[in-house]
DRENROZA-696790 format. One record per residue (C-alpha): x, y, z; residue number from 1. Coordinates in steps of 0.25 Angstrom, whole numbers. Each point is the difference from the previous one (the first is absolute). Layout:
<nodes>
<node east="X" north="Y" up="Z" num="NUM"/>
...
</nodes>
This chain:
<nodes>
<node east="452" north="440" up="460" num="1"/>
<node east="11" north="3" up="-10" num="2"/>
<node east="-3" north="9" up="-12" num="3"/>
<node east="2" north="-8" up="-12" num="4"/>
<node east="4" north="5" up="-15" num="5"/>
<node east="2" north="-6" up="-13" num="6"/>
<node east="14" north="5" up="-4" num="7"/>
<node east="4" north="-8" up="-13" num="8"/>
<node east="-7" north="-6" up="-12" num="9"/>
<node east="6" north="-9" up="-11" num="10"/>
<node east="-5" north="-4" up="-13" num="11"/>
<node east="4" north="-11" up="-9" num="12"/>
<node east="-5" north="1" up="-15" num="13"/>
<node east="2" north="-12" up="-8" num="14"/>
<node east="8" north="1" up="-13" num="15"/>
<node east="-11" north="-3" up="-10" num="16"/>
<node east="-11" north="9" up="-4" num="17"/>
<node east="-12" north="-4" up="-8" num="18"/>
<node east="-9" north="10" up="-7" num="19"/>
<node east="-15" north="-2" up="-2" num="20"/>
<node east="3" north="-1" up="-15" num="21"/>
<node east="10" north="-12" up="2" num="22"/>
<node east="-10" north="-7" up="10" num="23"/>
<node east="-12" north="2" up="-9" num="24"/>
<node east="8" north="-5" up="-13" num="25"/>
<node east="3" north="-13" up="7" num="26"/>
<node east="-14" north="-2" up="6" num="27"/>
<node east="-6" north="3" up="-13" num="28"/>
<node east="8" north="-11" up="-7" num="29"/>
<node east="-5" north="-10" up="11" num="30"/>
<node east="-14" north="5" up="-3" num="31"/>
<node east="2" north="-3" up="-15" num="32"/>
<node east="6" north="-13" up="2" num="33"/>
<node east="-11" north="-4" up="10" num="34"/>
<node east="-12" north="4" up="-9" num="35"/>
<node east="6" north="-7" up="-12" num="36"/>
<node east="2" north="-13" up="8" num="37"/>
<node east="-14" north="1" up="5" num="38"/>
<node east="-7" north="5" up="-12" num="39"/>
<node east="-10" north="-11" up="-2" num="40"/>
<node east="-4" north="0" up="15" num="41"/>
<node east="-1" north="16" up="-1" num="42"/>
<node east="-9" north="-1" up="-13" num="43"/>
<node east="-9" north="-11" up="7" num="44"/>
<node east="-1" north="10" up="12" num="45"/>
<node east="5" north="-11" up="10" num="46"/>
<node east="13" north="8" up="3" num="47"/>
<node east="1" north="16" up="1" num="48"/>
<node east="10" north="7" up="-9" num="49"/>
<node east="11" north="8" up="7" num="50"/>
<node east="0" north="15" up="-2" num="51"/>
<node east="13" north="7" up="-3" num="52"/>
<node east="5" north="10" up="9" num="53"/>
<node east="6" north="14" up="-3" num="54"/>
<node east="9" north="10" up="7" num="55"/>
<node east="-11" north="10" up="0" num="56"/>
<node east="-9" north="-9" up="8" num="57"/>
<node east="10" north="-3" up="10" num="58"/>
<node east="3" north="15" up="3" num="59"/>
<node east="-15" north="3" up="0" num="60"/>
<node east="-3" north="-11" up="10" num="61"/>
<node east="12" north="2" up="9" num="62"/>
<node east="9" north="11" up="-3" num="63"/>
<node east="12" north="-10" up="-2" num="64"/>
<node east="9" north="3" up="-12" num="65"/>
<node east="12" north="-9" up="4" num="66"/>
<node east="6" north="-10" up="10" num="67"/>
<node east="13" north="-5" up="5" num="68"/>
<node east="3" north="-15" up="1" num="69"/>
<node east="11" north="-9" up="4" num="70"/>
<node east="-1" north="-9" up="-13" num="71"/>
<node east="-6" north="7" up="-13" num="72"/>
<node east="4" north="-11" up="-10" num="73"/>
<node east="-10" north="-11" up="6" num="74"/>
<node east="-11" north="10" up="2" num="75"/>
<node east="0" north="4" up="-15" num="76"/>
<node east="2" north="-14" up="-5" num="77"/>
<node east="-14" north="-4" up="-5" num="78"/>
<node east="4" north="-14" up="2" num="79"/>
<node east="3" north="3" up="15" num="80"/>
<node east="-6" north="13" up="5" num="81"/>
<node east="5" north="-1" up="14" num="82"/>
<node east="14" north="4" up="6" num="83"/>
<node east="11" north="-11" up="0" num="84"/>
<node east="11" north="-1" up="10" num="85"/>
<node east="12" north="-9" up="2" num="86"/>
<node east="-2" north="-9" up="12" num="87"/>
<node east="9" north="5" up="11" num="88"/>
<node east="7" north="-9" up="10" num="89"/>
<node east="-3" north="1" up="14" num="90"/>
<node east="13" north="7" up="3" num="91"/>
<node east="-3" north="11" up="-10" num="92"/>
<node east="-8" north="12" up="4" num="93"/>
<node east="-15" north="-2" up="-5" num="94"/>
<node east="-6" north="10" up="-10" num="95"/>
<node east="-8" north="7" up="10" num="96"/>
<node east="12" north="2" up="10" num="97"/>
<node east="9" north="5" up="-12" num="98"/>
<node east="-10" north="11" up="-2" num="99"/>
<node east="-2" north="2" up="14" num="100"/>
<node east="15" north="2" up="3" num="101"/>
<node east="1" north="11" up="-11" num="102"/>
<node east="-12" north="8" up="6" num="103"/>
<node east="4" north="-2" up="15" num="104"/>
<node east="15" north="4" up="-3" num="105"/>
<node east="-6" north="13" up="-6" num="106"/>
<node east="-9" north="3" up="11" num="107"/>
<node east="11" north="-2" up="10" num="108"/>
<node east="9" north="9" up="-8" num="109"/>
<node east="-10" north="11" up="0" num="110"/>
<node east="-3" north="-1" up="15" num="111"/>
<node east="15" north="0" up="3" num="112"/>
<node east="0" north="-13" up="6" num="113"/>
<node east="8" north="-13" up="-1" num="114"/>
<node east="-6" north="-15" up="2" num="115"/>
<node east="5" north="0" up="14" num="116"/>
<node east="-9" north="11" up="4" num="117"/>
<node east="-12" north="-9" up="-4" num="118"/>
<node east="-6" north="-12" up="8" num="119"/>
<node east="-13" north="-2" up="-7" num="120"/>
<node east="-3" north="-4" up="-14" num="121"/>
<node east="-14" north="-2" up="-5" num="122"/>
<node east="-3" north="-4" up="-14" num="123"/>
<node east="-14" north="4" up="-3" num="124"/>
<node east="-5" north="-3" up="-14" num="125"/>
<node east="-12" north="-8" up="-8" num="126"/>
<node east="8" north="-12" up="-4" num="127"/>
<node east="11" north="-8" up="7" num="128"/>
<node east="9" north="-8" up="-8" num="129"/>
<node east="-1" north="-12" up="9" num="130"/>
<node east="-6" north="-5" up="13" num="131"/>
<node east="13" north="1" up="8" num="132"/>
<node east="10" north="4" up="5" num="133"/>
<node east="-6" north="14" up="0" num="134"/>
<node east="5" north="10" up="-10" num="135"/>
<node east="2" north="10" up="11" num="136"/>
<node east="10" north="-10" up="7" num="137"/>
<node east="8" north="-2" up="-13" num="138"/>
<node east="0" north="15" up="-3" num="139"/>
<node east="5" north="3" up="14" num="140"/>
<node east="11" north="-11" up="-2" num="141"/>
<node east="5" north="7" up="-13" num="142"/>
<node east="-1" north="14" up="6" num="143"/>
<node east="8" north="-5" up="12" num="144"/>
<node east="-10" north="5" up="10" num="145"/>
<node east="-1" north="-6" up="14" num="146"/>
<node east="-14" north="-1" up="6" num="147"/>
<node east="-12" north="-6" up="-6" num="148"/>
<node east="-9" north="0" up="-12" num="149"/>
<node east="-13" north="-6" up="-5" num="150"/>
<node east="-9" north="1" up="-12" num="151"/>
<node east="-14" north="6" up="-2" num="152"/>
<node east="-10" north="-1" up="-11" num="153"/>
<node east="-12" north="9" up="0" num="154"/>
<node east="0" north="2" up="-15" num="155"/>
<node east="1" north="14" up="-6" num="156"/>
<node east="-1" north="6" up="14" num="157"/>
<node east="12" north="-8" up="5" num="158"/>
<node east="9" north="12" up="1" num="159"/>
<node east="-9" north="8" up="9" num="160"/>
<node east="-3" north="-11" up="9" num="161"/>
<node east="15" north="-3" up="0" num="162"/>
<node east="3" north="15" up="4" num="163"/>
<node east="-10" north="-1" up="11" num="164"/>
<node east="7" north="-12" up="6" num="165"/>
<node east="14" north="7" up="-2" num="166"/>
<node east="-5" north="12" up="7" num="167"/>
<node east="-6" north="-7" up="12" num="168"/>
<node east="13" north="-8" up="2" num="169"/>
<node east="8" north="12" up="0" num="170"/>
<node east="-9" north="8" up="8" num="171"/>
<node east="-1" north="-11" up="11" num="172"/>
<node east="15" north="-3" up="0" num="173"/>
<node east="-1" north="-14" up="-6" num="174"/>
<node east="9" north="5" up="-12" num="175"/>
<node east="10" north="11" up="-1" num="176"/>
<node east="-3" north="2" up="-15" num="177"/>
<node east="-8" north="-8" up="-10" num="178"/>
<node east="0" north="-2" up="-15" num="179"/>
<node east="-13" north="-3" up="-7" num="180"/>
<node east="3" north="-6" up="-14" num="181"/>
<node east="-10" north="-3" up="-10" num="182"/>
<node east="5" north="-8" up="-12" num="183"/>
<node east="-10" north="-2" up="-11" num="184"/>
<node east="1" north="-9" up="-12" num="185"/>
<node east="-15" north="2" up="-4" num="186"/>
<node east="3" north="-5" up="-14" num="187"/>
<node east="1" north="-14" up="6" num="188"/>
<node east="-14" north="-1" up="4" num="189"/>
<node east="-6" north="8" up="-11" num="190"/>
<node east="-8" north="-7" up="-12" num="191"/>
<node east="5" north="6" up="-12" num="192"/>
<node east="-10" north="-7" up="-8" num="193"/>
<node east="-12" north="7" up="6" num="194"/>
<node east="-4" north="13" up="-6" num="195"/>
<node east="-6" north="6" up="12" num="196"/>
<node east="13" north="-1" up="9" num="197"/>
<node east="12" north="-3" up="-9" num="198"/>
<node east="4" north="15" up="1" num="199"/>
<node east="-2" north="3" up="15" num="200"/>
<node east="13" north="-4" up="7" num="201"/>
<node east="15" north="3" up="0" num="202"/>
<node east="12" north="-4" up="8" num="203"/>
<node east="7" north="8" up="10" num="204"/>
<node east="6" north="0" up="15" num="205"/>
<node east="-1" north="11" up="10" num="206"/>
<node east="6" north="2" up="14" num="207"/>
<node east="-3" north="9" up="12" num="208"/>
<node east="9" north="2" up="12" num="209"/>
<node east="-7" north="4" up="13" num="210"/>
<node east="8" north="4" up="12" num="211"/>
<node east="-2" north="9" up="13" num="212"/>
<node east="-1" north="15" up="-4" num="213"/>
<node east="10" north="4" up="11" num="214"/>
<node east="12" north="-7" up="-5" num="215"/>
<node east="-3" north="1" up="-15" num="216"/>
<node east="11" north="6" up="-8" num="217"/>
<node east="-7" north="1" up="-14" num="218"/>
<node east="-1" north="13" up="-7" num="219"/>
<node east="-15" north="-3" up="-4" num="220"/>
<node east="-9" north="-5" up="12" num="221"/>
<node east="-14" north="-3" up="0" num="222"/>
<node east="-6" north="-2" up="14" num="223"/>
<node east="-11" north="-10" up="0" num="224"/>
<node east="-12" north="6" up="7" num="225"/>
<node east="-9" north="-12" up="0" num="226"/>
<node east="-3" north="-13" up="-8" num="227"/>
<node east="-13" north="-7" up="-2" num="228"/>
<node east="-4" north="-13" up="-6" num="229"/>
<node east="-13" north="-6" up="-5" num="230"/>
<node east="-4" north="-14" up="-6" num="231"/>
<node east="-13" north="-5" up="-6" num="232"/>
<node east="-1" north="-13" up="-7" num="233"/>
<node east="-4" north="-1" up="-14" num="234"/>
<node east="2" north="-10" up="-12" num="235"/>
<node east="1" north="11" up="-10" num="236"/>
<node east="15" north="0" up="-1" num="237"/>
<node east="6" north="-14" up="1" num="238"/>
<node east="13" north="-8" up="-3" num="239"/>
<node east="-3" north="-14" up="4" num="240"/>
<node east="15" north="-5" up="-2" num="241"/>
<node east="4" north="-8" up="12" num="242"/>
<node east="8" north="-13" up="5" num="243"/>
<node east="-13" north="-8" up="0" num="244"/>
<node east="-3" north="2" up="-15" num="245"/>
<node east="6" north="-13" up="-4" num="246"/>
<node east="-8" north="-7" up="10" num="247"/>
<node east="-14" north="5" up="-4" num="248"/>
<node east="-10" north="-9" up="-8" num="249"/>
<node east="-3" north="4" up="-10" num="250"/>
<node east="12" north="9" up="-2" num="251"/>
<node east="-3" north="15" up="-2" num="252"/>
<node east="2" north="5" up="-14" num="253"/>
<node east="13" north="9" up="-2" num="254"/>
<node east="-8" north="12" up="-2" num="255"/>
<node east="-6" north="-1" up="14" num="256"/>
<node east="13" north="-1" up="7" num="257"/>
<node east="4" north="14" up="-6" num="258"/>
<node east="-5" north="13" up="3" num="259"/>
<node east="-14" north="3" up="-3" num="260"/>
<node east="-10" north="10" up="4" num="261"/>
<node east="-14" north="6" up="-2" num="262"/>
<node east="5" north="14" up="-4" num="263"/>
<node east="-13" north="8" up="1" num="264"/>
<node east="-4" north="-6" up="13" num="265"/>
<node east="14" north="3" up="6" num="266"/>
<node east="0" north="15" up="-5" num="267"/>
<node east="-14" north="2" up="6" num="268"/>
<node east="3" north="-6" up="13" num="269"/>
<node east="15" north="4" up="3" num="270"/>
<node east="-2" north="14" up="-3" num="271"/>
<node east="-9" north="3" up="12" num="272"/>
<node east="9" north="-9" up="9" num="273"/>
<node east="13" north="7" up="-3" num="274"/>
<node east="-6" north="14" up="0" num="275"/>
<node east="-8" north="-2" up="13" num="276"/>
<node east="12" north="-6" up="6" num="277"/>
<node east="9" north="12" up="-3" num="278"/>
<node east="-11" north="10" up="4" num="279"/>
<node east="-3" north="-7" up="14" num="280"/>
<node east="15" north="-1" up="3" num="281"/>
<node east="3" north="14" up="-3" num="282"/>
<node east="-12" north="5" up="8" num="283"/>
<node east="4" north="-9" up="12" num="284"/>
<node east="14" north="7" up="0" num="285"/>
<node east="-7" north="13" up="0" num="286"/>
<node east="4" north="3" up="-15" num="287"/>
<node east="-8" north="5" up="-11" num="288"/>
<node east="1" north="-6" up="-14" num="289"/>
<node east="3" north="13" up="-6" num="290"/>
<node east="12" north="2" up="9" num="291"/>
<node east="7" north="-12" up="-7" num="292"/>
<node east="10" north="4" up="-10" num="293"/>
<node east="1" north="-13" up="-8" num="294"/>
<node east="-6" north="-14" up="-1" num="295"/>
<node east="8" north="-11" up="-3" num="296"/>
<node east="-10" north="-10" up="-5" num="297"/>
<node east="1" north="-15" up="-4" num="298"/>
<node east="2" north="0" up="-15" num="299"/>
<node east="-10" north="-9" up="-6" num="300"/>
<node east="-9" north="9" up="-9" num="301"/>
<node east="0" north="14" up="-3" num="302"/>
<node east="-15" north="2" up="0" num="303"/>
<node east="-1" north="-7" up="14" num="304"/>
<node east="11" north="10" up="6" num="305"/>
<node east="-6" north="12" up="-6" num="306"/>
<node east="-14" north="-4" up="6" num="307"/>
<node east="6" north="-3" up="14" num="308"/>
<node east="8" north="13" up="0" num="309"/>
<node east="-13" north="7" up="-4" num="310"/>
<node east="-8" north="-6" up="11" num="311"/>
<node east="11" north="3" up="11" num="312"/>
<node east="2" north="14" up="-5" num="313"/>
<node east="-14" north="4" up="-4" num="314"/>
<node east="5" north="5" up="-13" num="315"/>
<node east="9" north="-5" up="-12" num="316"/>
<node east="14" north="-1" up="5" num="317"/>
<node east="11" north="9" up="-6" num="318"/>
<node east="11" north="-6" up="-9" num="319"/>
<node east="10" north="-3" up="11" num="320"/>
<node east="-10" north="-3" up="12" num="321"/>
<node east="-1" north="-15" up="-4" num="322"/>
<node east="12" north="-3" up="-9" num="323"/>
<node east="-1" north="-11" up="-10" num="324"/>
<node east="11" north="-10" up="-3" num="325"/>
<node east="-9" north="-11" up="-6" num="326"/>
<node east="1" north="5" up="-14" num="327"/>
<node east="15" north="-4" up="0" num="328"/>
<node east="0" north="-11" up="10" num="329"/>
<node east="-14" north="-6" up="-1" num="330"/>
<node east="-6" north="-7" up="12" num="331"/>
<node east="12" north="-5" up="9" num="332"/>
<node east="-9" north="-4" up="11" num="333"/>
<node east="6" north="3" up="14" num="334"/>
<node east="11" north="8" up="-6" num="335"/>
<node east="-9" north="10" up="-7" num="336"/>
<node east="-3" north="10" up="11" num="337"/>
<node east="14" north="0" up="4" num="338"/>
<node east="5" north="2" up="-14" num="339"/>
<node east="-9" north="13" up="0" num="340"/>
<node east="6" north="4" up="13" num="341"/>
<node east="14" north="-3" up="-4" num="342"/>
<node east="-1" north="8" up="-13" num="343"/>
<node east="-8" north="12" up="5" num="344"/>
<node east="4" north="4" up="14" num="345"/>
<node east="12" north="8" up="-1" num="346"/>
<node east="-7" north="13" up="-4" num="347"/>
<node east="-8" north="0" up="13" num="348"/>
<node east="3" north="10" up="10" num="349"/>
<node east="2" north="0" up="15" num="350"/>
<node east="-14" north="-2" up="7" num="351"/>
<node east="-7" north="-5" up="-13" num="352"/>
<node east="-9" north="-12" up="3" num="353"/>
<node east="-1" north="-12" up="-9" num="354"/>
<node east="-8" north="-13" up="0" num="355"/>
<node east="4" north="-13" up="-6" num="356"/>
<node east="-12" north="-9" up="-2" num="357"/>
<node east="1" north="-14" up="-6" num="358"/>
<node east="-12" north="-9" up="-3" num="359"/>
<node east="-3" north="-13" up="-7" num="360"/>
<node east="-4" north="-14" up="1" num="361"/>
<node east="-6" north="-5" up="12" num="362"/>
<node east="-6" north="10" up="0" num="363"/>
<node east="12" north="7" up="8" num="364"/>
<node east="3" north="14" up="2" num="365"/>
<node east="10" north="8" up="8" num="366"/>
<node east="3" north="15" up="3" num="367"/>
<node east="13" north="6" up="4" num="368"/>
<node east="-1" north="15" up="4" num="369"/>
<node east="14" north="7" up="0" num="370"/>
<node east="6" north="14" up="2" num="371"/>
<node east="12" north="5" up="-7" num="372"/>
<node east="10" north="5" up="10" num="373"/>
</nodes>
């Protein structure tokens, strides 16, 4: 079988950043209005008062300080508190594809490749803009790629699952080269009126090019030594939006079709899933955890990543062993682990080992073990 490498990565960062202070100011205006409108019921004890938020609370709970979004105005309008987008015609690139084009072209450029060198496009992300046609096929069309493409949704772990699919396709010869693209408009499924989660997500898009090592021309190459995936059903992270919502009787409340989670349960249950997956994967490859130079983890929660790293290494990680991007980008779902890889891989030396591990709703988790060449 062919040896396979990741030879290029791309990152699209949206044009608008929202600080914690800006987000909290809008949320607290909403809280003041809500509590005033429901003052009598709150006084009677029939309706609970909403508690204000603070930047300090957000940083302590998550490590997040800001996030990027495709639309800032709607999110920070207390009368709207969600992104707003112009409806596009079917002949225009969709929003996810527009983001994907930017990231994919950057990945191709870094790999020294052109669209005609690629024949497999995989869009792997947590929310698709529509049912069909597949986002990947639309992206393939606008890139000018001949071949095939399809979409994959395994929530926050989608990029790792997509990389395994790409590696397998290239290794077995069903694709000459593959692009894994993860466009995430997480602000669209986020309830900005919920104190427990209004700060969690941001928007971004990443791309990864996978191709045979023997024909790679990129100056920076990471050989994929192995991939491993795991799923385990849980209701603790859910997004119930779907095409049958309008058919349900009684209809679901809007809050229920947006992201919601049992945060403490997720923390308690996902940490062992991710850490044990990494350790077992490395062990089966004949590698010791302390031989890994860097861990590129899903960027959901700073405390979670610190604990996963500690469980894997048996000690607290050094400052650059598990780099953090969630402070600036927040949780970008499937894009998060690849953002960490994209921004923090160039200083690795030949022979250095790295692990990309993504995990999230499902539960789902994926591990990609790599070596810098």
